[in-house]
C-alpha positions in Angstrom: 92.5 124.8 66.1 89.9 122.6 67.9 89.6 123.0 71.5 91.7 120.5 73.7 89.0 118.1 75.4 90.4 117.6 79.4 88.4 116.1 82.8 89.5 118.3 85.7 89.6 116.3 88.8 88.8 118.3 92.0 90.4 117.2 95.4 89.2 118.5 99.0 91.4 121.7 98.6 89.0 123.2 96.3 85.6 122.4 97.8 86.9 122.9 101.6 85.5 120.8 104.6 82.1 122.7 105.2 79.3 124.7 103.7 80.4 127.8 104.4 84.0 126.8 103.6 82.8 125.4 100.1 81.0 128.8 99.5 84.2 130.6 99.5 86.6 127.8 98.1 84.2 127.3 94.5 85.2 130.7 93.7 89.0 130.5 93.7 88.1 127.0 92.2 86.1 129.0 89.6 88.6 131.3 88.6 91.1 128.3 87.9 88.4 126.5 86.0 87.8 129.9 83.8 91.4 130.5 83.2 91.5 126.8 81.8 87.8 127.5 79.6 90.1 131.0 78.3 93.1 128.8 77.5 90.2 127.3 74.7 89.5 124.1 76.7 86.4 122.2 76.9 86.0 121.2 80.8 84.4 117.8 81.9 84.8 118.0 85.7 84.6 115.5 88.6 85.0 116.4 92.4 85.8 114.5 95.4 82.7 114.3 98.0 84.2 112.7 101.5 83.6 115.2 103.8 80.4 116.5 102.4 79.0 113.0 102.2 80.3 112.1 105.2 78.5 115.3 106.8 75.0 114.4 105.4 75.1 110.9 106.2 75.5 112.2 109.8 72.4 114.5 109.6 70.5 111.8 108.1 71.5 109.3 110.9 71.1 111.8 113.4 67.6 112.8 112.3 66.4 108.9 112.4 67.6 109.1 116.1 65.6 112.3 116.6 62.5 111.6 114.7 61.9 107.7 114.9 58.9 107.5 112.5 62.4 108.8 109.4 64.0 106.4 107.4 67.7 106.5 107.5 68.9 107.5 104.3 71.2 104.4 102.3 74.7 105.4 101.4 73.6 105.4 97.7 70.9 108.2 98.6 73.6 110.1 100.7 76.0 110.1 97.6 73.3 111.6 95.0 72.5 114.5 97.7 76.6 115.5 97.9 77.1 115.3 94.1 73.9 117.4 93.6 74.8 120.4 96.2 78.7 120.3 95.5 77.4 120.3 91.6 75.5 123.4 92.3 78.0 125.1 94.1 80.6 124.8 91.1 78.1 125.2 88.6 77.1 128.5 89.4 80.4 129.8 90.5 82.0 128.9 87.3 78.9 130.2 85.5 79.2 133.3 87.4 82.9 133.7 86.7 82.7 133.4 83.0 80.0 135.5 82.7 82.2 138.3 84.8 84.8 137.8 81.4 82.5 137.8 78.9 82.0 134.3 78.6 78.5 132.8 77.8 79.0 129.2 78.1 76.3 126.3 79.5 77.5 124.8 82.8 75.5 121.4 83.8 75.7 119.3 86.6 74.8 115.4 85.8 73.9 113.1 88.1 76.1 110.2 87.6 75.6 106.7 88.8 78.3 104.2 88.3 78.2 100.5 88.0 79.9 97.9 90.4 80.3 94.6 90.7 78.3 93.3 93.6 81.4 90.3 93.9 84.1 93.1 94.3 86.6 92.5 96.8 85.9 95.5 98.5 82.7 94.4 99.6 84.3 91.7 101.7 87.0 94.2 103.0 85.8 97.3 103.3 88.1 100.2 104.3 86.3 103.8 103.9 85.6 105.1 107.6 81.8 107.4 107.2 79.6 108.8 109.6 79.8 109.7 113.5 81.4 108.2 116.3 79.0 105.6 117.6 78.6 104.0 121.4 79.6 100.0 121.5 75.9 99.7 121.8 74.8 101.7 118.7 78.2 99.9 116.9 76.1 96.5 117.6 73.1 97.1 116.1 75.0 98.4 113.0 76.9 94.7 113.0 73.1 93.0 113.3 72.4 95.2 110.6 75.4 93.4 108.5 77.1 96.9 108.2 81.0 96.8 109.4 82.5 99.1 111.8 85.7 100.0 113.6 86.6 100.7 116.8 89.0 103.9 117.3 90.2 103.6 121.1 89.0 106.6 123.2 86.3 107.7 120.7 84.4 105.2 120.0 83.4 103.0 116.8 82.5 104.6 113.1 80.9 102.4 110.1 83.3 101.5 107.0 82.0 100.7 103.8 83.7 99.6 100.7 85.3 101.4 97.8 84.6 98.9 94.8 86.2 99.6 91.5 84.5 101.2 88.8 82.4 99.7 85.7 80.1 101.3 83.6 79.0 105.3 83.9 75.6 105.0 83.3 75.1 108.7 82.1 78.1 108.5 79.5 76.5 109.2 76.4 74.5 112.1 78.0 77.9 113.8 79.1 79.1 113.0 76.0 76.4 114.5 74.0 77.1 117.7 76.3 81.0 117.6 75.6 80.2 117.4 71.9 78.4 120.2 72.7 81.2 122.1 74.1 79.5 122.6 76.8 80.8 122.9 80.1 80.1 119.9 82.6 80.3 118.5 85.9 80.0 115.1 86.1 80.8 111.7 88.4 81.4 113.9 91.8 82.2 112.1 94.6 82.9 109.1 92.3 79.4 108.8 91.3 76.6 107.4 93.0 77.8 103.3 92.8 74.6 100.8 91.7 74.7 96.9 91.3 72.7 96.4 87.9 70.2 93.7 88.4 68.3 93.0 85.2 67.0 96.2 83.9 67.0 98.0 87.8 69.6 99.7 89.0 69.7 99.2 92.9 72.1 101.6 95.1 75.0 99.5 96.7 76.2 100.9 100.2 79.5 102.1 99.2 81.9 104.9 97.7 83.7 104.9 94.6 87.4 106.2 94.7 87.1 109.7 93.0 90.6 109.7 91.3 89.6 105.9 89.6 86.2 107.9 88.6 88.4 110.6 86.9 90.4 108.3 84.6 87.9 106.1 83.5 86.0 109.5 82.8 88.6 110.7 80.5 89.4 107.5 79.0 85.5 106.9 78.2 85.6 110.5 76.5 88.8 110.1 74.9 90.0 113.1 76.0 93.1 115.0 75.2 94.3 115.2 79.0 93.6 115.0 82.3 94.2 116.7 84.9 94.1 116.0 89.0 94.6 118.7 91.2 95.5 117.9 94.8 97.6 119.4 98.2 101.0 119.0 96.5 102.2 121.3 93.4 103.7 117.8 91.7 104.5 114.0 93.0 107.6 113.6 94.6 109.8 110.6 95.2 111.1 109.6 98.1 107.6 112.1 99.7 108.1 113.7 103.2 111.9 112.9 103.5 115.1 114.8 103.7 115.7 113.4 100.6 112.3 114.0 98.7 112.8 115.2 95.0 109.9 116.8 92.6 109.2 114.8 89.5 108.7 117.2 86.7 107.4 114.3 84.3 107.2 110.4 83.8 106.4 107.6 81.5 103.6 105.1 82.9 106.7 102.8 82.6 108.2 104.8 85.3 105.4 104.9 87.0 104.8 101.5 87.7 108.6 100.8 88.9 107.7 103.6 91.8 104.5 101.8 92.2 106.5 98.6 93.1 108.9 100.3 95.4 106.1 101.2 97.0 106.7 105.4 96.9 103.0 106.7 96.8 101.0 106.3 99.9 97.6 104.2 99.3 95.2 106.7 100.6 96.9 110.2 98.5 98.7 109.8 95.8 98.7 106.2 95.0 94.8 106.3 93.4 96.2 109.4 91.2 98.8 107.5 89.8 97.0 104.7 88.8 94.0 106.9 87.9 96.7 108.1 85.2 97.7 104.7 84.3 94.6 103.5 83.5 93.8 106.4 81.6 97.1 106.4 79.2 96.3 102.6 78.5 92.9 103.3 77.1 94.2 106.8 75.2 98.0 106.4 75.0 97.8 109.8 73.1 96.7 111.9 76.0 98.8 112.9 79.2 98.1 113.4 82.9 99.0 116.4 85.0 99.2 116.1 88.3 99.1 119.3 90.3 97.8 122.0 93.4 95.2 124.6 92.1 97.9 127.4 93.0 100.5 125.6 90.7 98.1 125.0 87.7 99.0 128.0 85.6 102.8 127.3 85.6 102.2 123.7 85.3 100.4 124.2 82.2 103.7 125.9 80.7 105.4 123.3 82.4 107.4 125.2 85.3 105.6 122.9 87.8 103.6 120.0 88.3 104.4 116.1 87.1 103.4 115.6 83.5 102.5 111.8 82.8 102.7 110.4 79.1 102.3 106.8 77.8 
């Protein structure tokens, strides 16, 4: 029997929020991923990077403030840095866990670029907060550079960047080659490095890409059998956060669209995951999407927890 090909999307809980937290968190994450490998899944893993890229951005900005000869790192470079070190930790933790179970499998991290449309509406209405709190004077400097800032009363100002939709995964053929060779692959970390294609040149964009959006596209491009989105809740809920909340064990994309129309999913948390599921299933109607937590994954694979979405 051929292996199931699955894209696994890891949220913040799988990585922690600091370097030390990440070292501990990826060990637990690696155990869950290794369980999937033992269950005869071939994994393509993508992950969030919000806290990590923010930390890098702050560090590089402060470096420029202390050492004026240094050039501040643009967002695309910060994204590349976060892909590298998060991938490094996941890669080594998973390799170690697999070897401890007597499984010798290559695990690779692919530095991944994703093209975006320079005219995407997100560039005109940026929403993603990044970096340190700034004084009004520092904020004015950023505005003069053409950057967007947002005021947080009593705290200061922070930079705000765009979250455009992904167009194409530049390294998709490399990823596909490794998948076809039955290797475990880490790719499109943090949504991928956003780039704008100008003739034959790729130029980094001052933006981030939603991790869930790229997970859906990656699963569609690879024609994966399944997309597993690991998040902070065991399943998707209707009327979440109210006394009438009800777990949703299974739903179709049509039902998901109905719930979106009723504004059942919060814009910054569950909605991107549902939208990613719909986008993937539109391209691959034979696939399935499982949304659950790391702790509930084993039960969810048996149909005892989680939310299963099908076309």
